All heavy atoms as an XYZ file, in Angstrom:
692
protein
N     -22.592    177.006    213.951
C     -21.767    175.900    214.338
C     -20.669    175.749    213.289
O     -20.945    175.758    212.104
C     -22.652    174.643    214.419
C     -21.966    173.446    214.973
S     -23.065    172.007    215.103
C     -23.868    172.344    216.642
N     -19.464    175.610    213.723
C     -18.331    175.461    212.814
C     -18.319    174.061    212.192
O     -18.829    173.107    212.789
C     -17.032    175.693    213.576
N     -17.747    173.914    210.982
C     -17.654    172.590    210.375
C     -16.873    171.627    211.278
O     -15.945    172.021    211.971
C     -16.889    172.845    209.082
C     -17.123    174.283    208.779
C     -17.212    174.956    210.111
N     -17.292    170.380    211.260
C     -16.610    169.360    212.052
C     -17.547    168.209    212.344
O     -18.680    168.168    211.874
N     -17.078    167.275    213.149
C     -17.906    166.146    213.592
C     -18.191    166.345    215.069
O     -17.273    166.534    215.873
C     -17.190    164.802    213.355
C     -16.907    164.625    211.869
C     -18.045    163.648    213.893
C     -16.070    163.394    211.545
N     -19.467    166.330    215.409
C     -19.901    166.584    216.774
C     -20.583    165.352    217.348
O     -21.234    164.596    216.634
C     -20.880    167.762    216.815
C     -20.246    169.071    216.422
C     -20.149    169.451    215.094
C     -19.728    169.917    217.386
C     -19.554    170.649    214.737
C     -19.131    171.121    217.045
C     -19.048    171.477    215.712
O     -18.463    172.661    215.366
N     -20.422    165.179    218.645
C     -21.139    164.145    219.394
C     -21.802    164.850    220.567
O     -21.264    165.823    221.098
C     -20.184    163.061    219.854
C     -19.610    162.279    218.678
C     -18.525    161.325    219.098
N     -18.943    160.484    220.199
C     -18.990    159.167    220.180
N     -18.608    158.517    219.106
N     -19.380    158.478    221.220
N     -22.954    164.360    220.975
C     -23.720    165.012    222.035
C     -23.991    164.017    223.154
O     -24.259    162.838    222.911
C     -25.069    165.547    221.484
C     -25.913    166.154    222.593
C     -24.816    166.561    220.381
N     -23.934    164.530    224.378
C     -24.266    163.752    225.572
C     -25.165    164.644    226.413
O     -24.920    165.844    226.513
C     -22.980    163.408    226.320
C     -23.159    162.586    227.549
C     -21.771    162.300    228.148
C     -21.860    161.390    229.325
N     -20.506    161.066    229.840
N     -26.181    164.096    227.042
C     -27.093    164.913    227.838
C     -27.132    164.390    229.278
O     -27.050    163.191    229.521
C     -28.519    164.943    227.233
C     -29.164    163.579    227.266
C     -29.395    165.959    227.922
N     -27.220    165.327    230.206
C     -27.419    165.017    231.624
C     -28.738    165.665    232.031
O     -28.936    166.868    231.816
C     -26.265    165.553    232.491
C     -26.538    165.275    233.961
C     -24.937    164.954    232.056
N     -29.640    164.876    232.613
C     -30.947    165.369    233.049
C     -30.987    165.330    234.568
O     -30.597    164.327    235.177
C     -32.088    164.491    232.475
C     -33.436    165.004    232.944
C     -32.020    164.453    230.961
N     -31.442    166.399    235.192
C     -31.580    166.448    236.654
C     -33.008    166.801    237.022
O     -33.630    167.634    236.381
C     -30.638    167.502    237.254
C     -29.180    167.197    237.023
C     -28.278    168.174    237.778
N     -26.905    168.037    237.343
C     -26.061    167.088    237.737
N     -26.473    166.184    238.597
N     -24.832    167.042    237.281
N     -33.493    166.170    238.091
C     -34.835    166.509    238.571
C     -34.738    167.473    239.746
O     -33.639    167.894    240.122
C     -35.632    165.235    238.913
C     -35.083    164.469    240.105
O     -34.219    165.012    240.843
O     -35.503    163.325    240.309
N     -35.892    167.836    240.309
C     -35.944    168.814    241.401
C     -35.197    168.349    242.649
O     -34.775    169.168    243.463
C     -37.405    169.132    241.746
N     -35.033    167.042    242.829
C     -34.323    166.517    244.001
C     -32.826    166.361    243.767
O     -32.092    165.933    244.661
C     -34.916    165.171    244.413
C     -36.392    165.199    244.840
C     -36.891    163.789    245.114
C     -36.566    166.095    246.062
N     -32.371    166.658    242.575
C     -30.958    166.545    242.267
C     -30.554    165.207    241.685
O     -29.372    164.962    241.447
N     -31.521    164.307    241.492
C     -31.211    163.032    240.850
C     -30.780    163.296    239.406
O     -31.329    164.172    238.750
C     -32.425    162.101    240.861
C     -32.868    161.763    242.274
O     -32.047    161.417    243.114
N     -34.157    161.899    242.535
N     -29.818    162.531    238.948
C     -29.307    162.764    237.597
C     -29.277    161.462    236.807
O     -29.098    160.383    237.368
C     -27.910    163.360    237.656
N     -29.489    161.601    235.535
C     -29.331    160.488    234.587
C     -28.655    161.070    233.359
O     -28.855    162.229    233.005
C     -30.682    159.882    234.227
N     -27.809    160.286    232.730
C     -27.154    160.786    231.528
C     -27.204    159.755    230.417
O     -27.309    158.552    230.662
C     -25.721    161.225    231.816
C     -24.768    160.146    232.209
C     -23.371    160.704    232.456
O     -23.221    161.610    233.293
O     -22.449    160.220    231.778
N     -27.156    160.269    229.216
C     -27.146    159.410    228.032
C     -25.712    159.031    227.723
O     -24.773    159.611    228.276
C     -27.743    160.157    226.835
O     -26.861    161.190    226.418
N     -25.567    158.123    226.807
C     -24.243    157.894    226.241
C     -23.983    158.949    225.182
O     -24.815    159.832    224.942
N     -22.834    158.873    224.546
C     -22.514    159.806    223.476
C     -23.261    159.420    222.206
O     -23.368    158.244    221.879
C     -21.013    159.818    223.205
C     -20.255    160.528    224.283
C     -19.560    159.951    225.306
C     -20.151    161.929    224.462
N     -19.020    160.906    226.107
C     -19.362    162.142    225.615
C     -20.630    163.035    223.774
C     -19.051    163.412    226.083
C     -20.322    164.295    224.232
C     -19.547    164.479    225.372
N     -23.787    160.405    221.518
C     -24.484    160.176    220.250
C     -23.481    159.751    219.195
O     -22.277    159.980    219.351
C     -25.188    161.451    219.789
O     -24.222    162.410    219.365
N     -23.984    159.178    218.104
C     -23.090    158.963    216.958
C     -22.603    160.320    216.444
O     -23.212    161.358    216.734
C     -23.987    158.281    215.914
C     -25.172    157.787    216.668
C     -25.322    158.664    217.874
N     -21.537    160.319    215.671
C     -21.009    161.570    215.119
C     -22.022    162.255    214.217
O     -22.725    161.610    213.443
N     -22.130    163.565    214.347
C     -23.015    164.387    213.526
C     -22.118    165.330    212.736
O     -21.395    166.145    213.314
C     -23.979    165.182    214.421
C     -25.059    165.908    213.664
C     -26.268    165.287    213.380
C     -24.864    167.206    213.214
C     -27.260    165.948    212.676
C     -25.851    167.874    212.504
C     -27.037    167.246    212.249
O     -28.019    167.903    211.545
N     -22.133    165.212    211.409
C     -21.209    165.953    210.557
C     -21.815    167.291    210.142
O     -22.941    167.345    209.654
C     -20.842    165.132    209.298
C     -19.915    165.927    208.390
C     -20.221    163.803    209.695
N     -21.047    168.352    210.330
C     -21.403    169.690    209.855
C     -20.333    170.084    208.842
O     -19.149    170.116    209.165
C     -21.455    170.711    211.012
C     -21.731    172.117    210.487
C     -22.497    170.305    212.041
N     -20.761    170.342    207.594
C     -19.822    170.680    206.521
C     -19.767    172.192    206.332
O     -20.670    172.911    206.770
C     -20.211    170.000    205.184
C     -20.179    168.485    205.321
C     -21.560    170.458    204.691
N     -18.724    172.699    205.656
C     -18.666    174.137    205.395
C     -19.865    174.602    204.555
O     -20.395    173.842    203.742
C     -17.368    174.299    204.590
C     -16.535    173.121    204.956
C     -17.523    172.000    205.190
N     -20.259    175.841    204.760
C     -21.348    176.469    204.010
C     -20.994    176.486    202.520
O     -19.845    176.694    202.144
C     -21.521    177.902    204.522
C     -22.592    178.698    203.829
C     -22.649    180.091    204.439
C     -23.616    180.977    203.695
N     -23.662    182.332    204.265
N     -22.005    176.272    201.672
C     -21.811    176.324    200.219
C     -21.530    177.761    199.794
O     -22.283    178.677    200.142
C     -23.058    175.798    199.507
C     -23.031    175.810    197.987
C     -21.908    174.912    197.460
C     -24.371    175.356    197.424
N     -20.429    177.952    199.073
C     -20.062    179.276    198.580
C     -19.539    179.176    197.150
O     -19.053    178.124    196.733
C     -18.955    179.933    199.432
O     -17.796    179.114    199.393
C     -19.394    180.152    200.857
N     -19.667    180.269    196.397
C     -19.029    180.382    195.081
C     -17.702    181.072    195.331
O     -17.661    182.211    195.792
C     -19.892    181.192    194.096
C     -19.131    181.432    192.794
C     -21.204    180.488    193.832
N     -16.602    180.365    195.047
C     -15.282    180.927    195.319
C     -14.728    181.709    194.138
O     -13.895    182.590    194.316
C     -14.309    179.837    195.749
O     -14.285    178.789    194.818
N     -15.170    181.397    192.925
C     -14.757    182.202    191.773
C     -15.720    182.010    190.613
O     -16.375    180.981    190.491
C     -13.334    181.846    191.329
O     -13.300    180.564    190.762
N     -15.818    183.033    189.781
C     -16.629    183.024    188.564
C     -15.873    183.845    187.532
O     -15.557    185.012    187.779
C     -18.007    183.648    188.828
C     -18.931    183.793    187.624
C     -19.300    182.428    187.064
C     -20.178    184.574    188.009
N     -15.546    183.226    186.385
C     -14.750    183.960    185.390
C     -15.060    183.494    183.967
O     -15.330    182.322    183.730
C     -13.258    183.774    185.682
O     -12.921    182.405    185.661
N     -15.000    184.442    182.993
C     -15.201    184.102    181.586
C     -13.897    183.620    180.959
O     -12.808    183.927    181.456
C     -15.638    185.428    180.972
C     -14.918    186.448    181.788
C     -14.876    185.882    183.190
N     -14.002    182.891    179.844
C     -12.791    182.431    179.151
C     -12.245    183.475    178.179
O     -11.165    183.309    177.630
C     -13.025    181.097    178.441
C     -13.991    181.197    177.269
O     -14.759    182.175    177.196
O     -13.989    180.283    176.437
N     -12.990    184.556    177.950
C     -12.536    185.643    177.067
C     -12.720    186.969    177.781
O     -13.687    187.168    178.516
C     -13.350    185.657    175.771
C     -13.137    184.432    174.901
C     -13.994    184.505    173.649
C     -13.755    183.342    172.740
N     -14.095    182.036    173.313
N     -11.792    187.882    177.526
C     -11.864    189.208    178.142
C     -13.010    190.024    177.549
O     -13.393    189.831    176.397
C     -10.544    189.940    177.942
N     -13.551    190.933    178.320
C     -14.581    191.859    177.889
C     -13.890    193.077    177.284
O     -12.828    193.473    177.773
C     -15.407    192.271    179.092
O     -16.353    193.254    178.768
N     -14.425    193.694    176.238
C     -15.662    193.406    175.526
C     -15.454    192.379    174.413
O     -14.336    192.128    173.982
C     -16.042    194.766    174.940
C     -14.730    195.417    174.648
C     -13.796    194.948    175.754
N     -16.565    191.819    173.938
C     -16.589    190.915    172.787
C     -17.660    191.422    171.820
O     -18.676    191.950    172.238
C     -16.935    189.486    173.209
C     -15.863    188.802    174.031
C     -14.625    188.511    173.212
O     -14.703    188.068    172.071
N     -13.460    188.773    173.798
N     -17.434    191.231    170.526
C     -18.412    191.642    169.510
C     -19.614    190.705    169.551
O     -19.457    189.495    169.711
C     -17.777    191.624    168.121
N     -20.809    191.266    169.392
C     -22.038    190.480    169.418
C     -22.015    189.412    168.336
O     -21.586    189.653    167.210
C     -23.254    191.385    169.227
N     -22.436    188.213    168.692
C     -22.582    187.074    167.780
C     -21.283    186.668    167.096
O     -21.311    186.020    166.052
C     -23.677    187.360    166.747
C     -25.029    187.609    167.392
C     -26.116    187.901    166.377
O     -25.987    187.508    165.206
O     -27.112    188.525    166.784
N     -20.139    187.030    167.651
C     -18.856    186.686    167.041
C     -18.093    185.617    167.828
O     -17.207    184.986    167.293
C     -17.973    187.939    166.915
C     -18.560    189.010    166.009
S     -18.861    188.470    164.319
C     -17.209    188.256    163.733
N     -18.427    185.444    169.087
C     -17.672    184.502    169.905
C     -18.569    183.889    170.966
O     -19.507    184.518    171.442
C     -16.503    185.203    170.580
N     -18.272    182.668    171.302
C     -18.939    182.017    172.430
C     -18.085    182.271    173.668
O     -16.875    182.079    173.645
C     -19.054    180.498    172.196
O     -19.843    180.281    171.030
C     -19.676    179.804    173.373
N     -18.718    182.739    174.713
C     -18.008    182.966    175.965
C     -18.426    181.870    176.932
O     -19.610    181.652    177.172
C     -18.332    184.352    176.561
C     -17.619    184.547    177.884
C     -17.970    185.447    175.570
N     -17.432    181.161    177.453
C     -17.688    180.104    178.426
C     -17.314    180.609    179.814
O     -16.270    181.235    179.983
C     -16.890    178.852    178.076
C     -17.426    178.170    176.847
C     -16.655    176.887    176.539
N     -17.297    176.110    175.503
C     -17.256    176.382    174.208
N     -16.618    177.441    173.788
N     -17.866    175.612    173.330
N     -18.165    180.332    180.783
C     -17.937    180.777    182.147
C     -17.493    179.596    183.006
O     -18.020    178.499    182.886
C     -19.203    181.393    182.717
C     -19.506    182.714    182.083
C     -20.148    182.932    180.902
C     -19.132    183.988    182.575
N     -20.205    184.268    180.638
C     -19.591    184.948    181.654
C     -18.470    184.422    183.719
C     -19.396    186.308    181.835
C     -18.276    185.777    183.906
C     -18.738    186.703    182.959
N     -16.527    179.854    183.860
C     -16.030    178.836    184.780
C     -16.391    179.254    186.202
O     -16.188    180.410    186.588
C     -14.512    178.711    184.657
C     -13.921    177.687    185.608
C     -12.413    177.603    185.446
C     -11.825    176.628    186.444
N     -10.366    176.594    186.373
N     -16.948    178.308    186.949
C     -17.310    178.584    188.339
C     -16.642    177.551    189.234
O     -16.510    176.387    188.857
C     -18.847    178.583    188.528
C     -19.450    177.232    188.208
C     -19.221    179.009    189.934
N     -16.191    178.004    190.375
C     -15.669    177.105    191.390
C     -16.486    177.314    192.653
O     -16.658    178.445    193.103
C     -14.192    177.371    191.657
C     -13.313    176.982    190.484
C     -11.827    177.162    190.772
O     -11.436    177.101    191.953
O     -11.089    177.369    189.800
N     -16.995    176.208    193.187
C     -17.785    176.256    194.408
C     -17.118    175.381    195.460
O     -16.433    174.412    195.136
C     -19.201    175.771    194.132
N     -17.335    175.748    196.716
C     -16.781    174.989    197.831
C     -17.875    174.737    198.858
O     -18.820    175.510    198.974
C     -15.645    175.765    198.498
C     -14.452    175.991    197.611
C     -13.378    176.770    198.350
C     -12.191    177.014    197.424
N     -11.157    177.833    198.063
N     -17.710    173.653    199.622
C     -18.622    173.365    200.727
C     -19.909    172.725    200.261
O     -20.016    172.222    199.147
N     -20.900    172.758    201.117
C     -22.190    172.159    200.811
C     -22.174    170.653    200.986
O     -21.191    170.068    201.416
N     -23.287    170.036    200.647
C     -23.473    168.603    200.846
C     -23.831    167.929    199.527
O     -24.723    168.383    198.821
C     -24.606    168.337    201.870
C     -24.858    166.860    202.025
C     -24.279    168.973    203.212
N     -23.128    166.878    199.199
C     -23.470    166.057    198.046
C     -23.154    166.701    196.708
O     -22.406    167.673    196.607
N     -23.768    166.122    195.668
C     -23.543    166.578    194.296
C     -24.106    167.984    194.096
O     -25.177    168.311    194.586
C     -24.236    165.604    193.334
C     -24.050    165.934    191.882
C     -24.780    164.954    190.981
C     -24.668    165.394    189.537
N     -25.483    164.552    188.671
N     -23.359    168.789    193.363
C     -23.811    170.159    193.076
C     -24.437    170.235    191.690
O     -24.037    169.529    190.786
C     -22.628    171.119    193.118
C     -21.967    171.203    194.468
C     -20.829    172.216    194.417
N     -20.093    172.182    195.652
C     -18.825    171.796    195.754
N     -18.147    171.440    194.692
N     -18.238    171.787    196.924
N     -25.399    171.111    191.532
C     -25.932    171.446    190.216
C     -25.688    172.942    190.011
O     -25.598    173.706    190.971
C     -27.437    171.137    190.097
O     -28.154    171.887    191.082
C     -27.708    169.655    190.284
N     -25.573    173.332    188.758
C     -25.254    174.721    188.438
C     -26.293    175.267    187.480
O     -26.704    174.591    186.549
C     -23.871    174.802    187.781
C     -22.756    174.318    188.679
C     -22.442    172.965    188.772
C     -22.028    175.211    189.442
C     -21.422    172.518    189.600
C     -21.003    174.779    190.275
C     -20.711    173.433    190.345
O     -19.709    173.005    191.168
N     -26.711    176.510    187.702
C     -27.614    177.213    186.798
C     -27.047    178.614    186.595
O     -26.807    179.338    187.557
C     -29.020    177.291    187.391
N     -26.790    178.960    185.362
C     -26.258    180.285    185.041
C     -27.404    181.168    184.569
O     -28.221    180.759    183.764
C     -25.193    180.180    183.945
C     -23.954    179.470    184.399
C     -23.897    178.092    184.422
C     -22.848    180.181    184.807
C     -22.750    177.435    184.847
C     -21.699    179.538    185.217
C     -21.649    178.171    185.247
N     -27.452    182.379    185.082
C     -28.463    183.343    184.676
C     -27.744    184.565    184.109
O     -26.701    184.961    184.607
C     -29.329    183.731    185.862
C     -30.209    182.579    186.308
C     -31.027    182.943    187.523
N     -31.963    181.902    187.889
C     -31.655    180.738    188.450
N     -30.393    180.439    188.684
N     -32.587    179.859    188.771
N     -28.337    185.171    183.103
C     -27.727    186.334    182.461
C     -28.641    187.533    182.637
O     -29.856    187.439    182.456
C     -27.508    186.061    180.955
C     -26.532    184.908    180.786
C     -27.024    187.320    180.250
C     -26.393    184.439    179.360
N     -28.055    188.663    182.971
C     -28.784    189.925    183.054
C     -28.067    190.907    182.142
O     -26.860    191.043    182.185
C     -28.792    190.459    184.481
C     -29.402    191.859    184.560
C     -29.287    192.444    185.914
N     -30.400    191.962    186.716
C     -30.573    192.262    187.986
N     -29.677    192.972    188.619
N     -31.620    191.818    188.635
N     -28.836    191.578    181.316
C     -28.256    192.547    180.382
C     -28.206    193.913    181.037
O     -29.198    194.403    181.564
C     -29.105    192.611    179.125
C     -28.557    193.533    178.089
C     -29.402    193.509    176.855
N     -28.902    194.482    175.898
C     -29.507    194.773    174.783
N     -30.628    194.162    174.453
N     -29.000    195.661    173.968
N     -27.038    194.545    180.986
C     -26.897    195.931    181.420
C     -26.604    196.118    182.892
O     -26.643    195.198    183.677
N     -26.283    197.371    183.192
C     -25.969    197.799    184.542
C     -26.782    199.033    184.860
O     -27.223    199.738    183.978
C     -24.481    198.178    184.650
C     -23.549    197.027    184.428
C     -23.059    196.736    183.165
C     -23.160    196.232    185.489
C     -22.187    195.688    182.960
C     -22.295    195.183    185.291
C     -21.804    194.906    184.033
N     -26.947    199.318    186.122
C     -27.608    200.555    186.540
C     -26.822    201.141    187.701
O     -26.296    200.417    188.526
C     -29.041    200.291    186.979
C     -29.911    199.765    185.854
C     -31.381    199.993    186.201
N     -32.229    199.493    185.154
C     -32.563    200.165    184.056
N     -32.103    201.366    183.870
N     -33.337    199.641    183.151
N     -26.787    202.463    187.744
C     -26.167    203.121    188.888
C     -27.071    202.918    190.083
O     -28.292    203.007    189.973
C     -25.991    204.614    188.631
C     -24.958    204.886    187.595
C     -24.701    206.363    187.495
N     -23.783    206.596    186.386
C     -23.635    207.723    185.773
N     -24.327    208.771    186.133
N     -22.771    207.836    184.789
N     -26.475    202.700    191.219
C     -27.257    202.507    192.445
C     -28.120    203.730    192.734
O     -27.634    204.849    192.758
C     -26.330    202.241    193.640
C     -25.690    200.903    193.584
N     -26.380    199.748    193.825
C     -24.429    200.527    193.280
C     -25.570    198.721    193.693
N     -24.375    199.164    193.358
N     -29.410    203.505    192.920
C     -30.324    204.555    193.341
C     -30.774    205.524    192.274
O     -31.606    206.364    192.544
N     -30.232    205.436    191.029
C     -30.614    206.424    190.026
C     -31.550    205.863    188.973
O     -32.298    206.602    188.358
C     -29.380    206.984    189.287
O     -28.791    205.924    188.541
C     -28.395    207.604    190.250
N     -31.493    204.545    188.735
C     -32.283    203.959    187.665
C     -31.757    204.312    186.289
O     -32.397    204.053    185.286
N     -30.589    204.955    186.209
C     -30.017    205.355    184.933
C     -28.914    204.390    184.514
O     -28.165    203.908    185.354
C     -29.410    206.761    185.041
C     -30.377    207.873    185.418
C     -29.612    209.167    185.642
C     -31.423    208.042    184.324
N     -28.806    204.108    183.217
C     -27.685    203.290    182.756
C     -26.379    203.989    183.131
O     -26.321    205.199    183.231
C     -27.857    203.240    181.240
C     -29.269    203.633    181.003
C     -29.670    204.530    182.140
N     -25.354    203.193    183.357
C     -24.101    203.879    183.675
C     -22.997    202.976    184.156
O     -22.670    201.999    183.507
N     -22.448    203.315    185.246
C     -21.226    202.762    185.795
C     -21.214    201.237    185.820
O     -21.927    200.622    186.600
C     -21.051    203.330    187.215
C     -19.745    202.948    187.825
O     -19.003    202.153    187.259
N     -19.456    203.506    188.972
N     -20.352    200.587    184.997
C     -20.299    199.129    185.001
C     -19.690    198.558    186.271
O     -19.692    197.358    186.475
C     -19.429    198.794    183.782
C     -18.632    200.004    183.528
C     -19.466    201.163    184.000
N     -19.159    199.414    187.148
C     -18.619    198.929    188.415
C     -19.687    198.752    189.477
O     -19.424    198.218    190.536
C     -17.546    199.883    188.947
C     -16.329    199.911    188.020
O     -16.042    198.870    187.401
O     -15.697    200.961    187.924
N     -20.889    199.228    189.230
C     -21.952    199.070    190.226
C     -23.145    198.389    189.569
O     -23.635    198.827    188.543
C     -22.367    200.425    190.795
O     -22.876    201.255    189.796
N     -23.575    197.321    190.173
C     -24.692    196.536    189.642
C     -25.883    196.717    190.554
O     -25.774    196.638    191.775
C     -24.321    195.035    189.577
C     -23.118    194.849    188.668
C     -25.515    194.215    189.085
C     -22.569    193.451    188.669
N     -27.031    197.002    189.970
C     -28.251    197.178    190.760
C     -28.739    195.855    191.279
O     -28.537    194.836    190.721
C     -29.329    197.843    189.925
């Protein structure tokens, strides 16, 4: 369902063709799906170990209500399917 405000009305019919209908429901809000639109460090890579603090900036869109953020760090990269250290352009 696309984001927007929806209202619903129902018509019920029996075997003889008799019909009854409801009124329109109150508005039902559907918001855009929660997504991360960007993630970026404040310093370019590479950085020397224990020499600088790197701060990460994240921008998120959509979802409902207040957002909370949890950053997780993974050390290293692996080539897809090989299990060997390597290409920083591919993350396992």
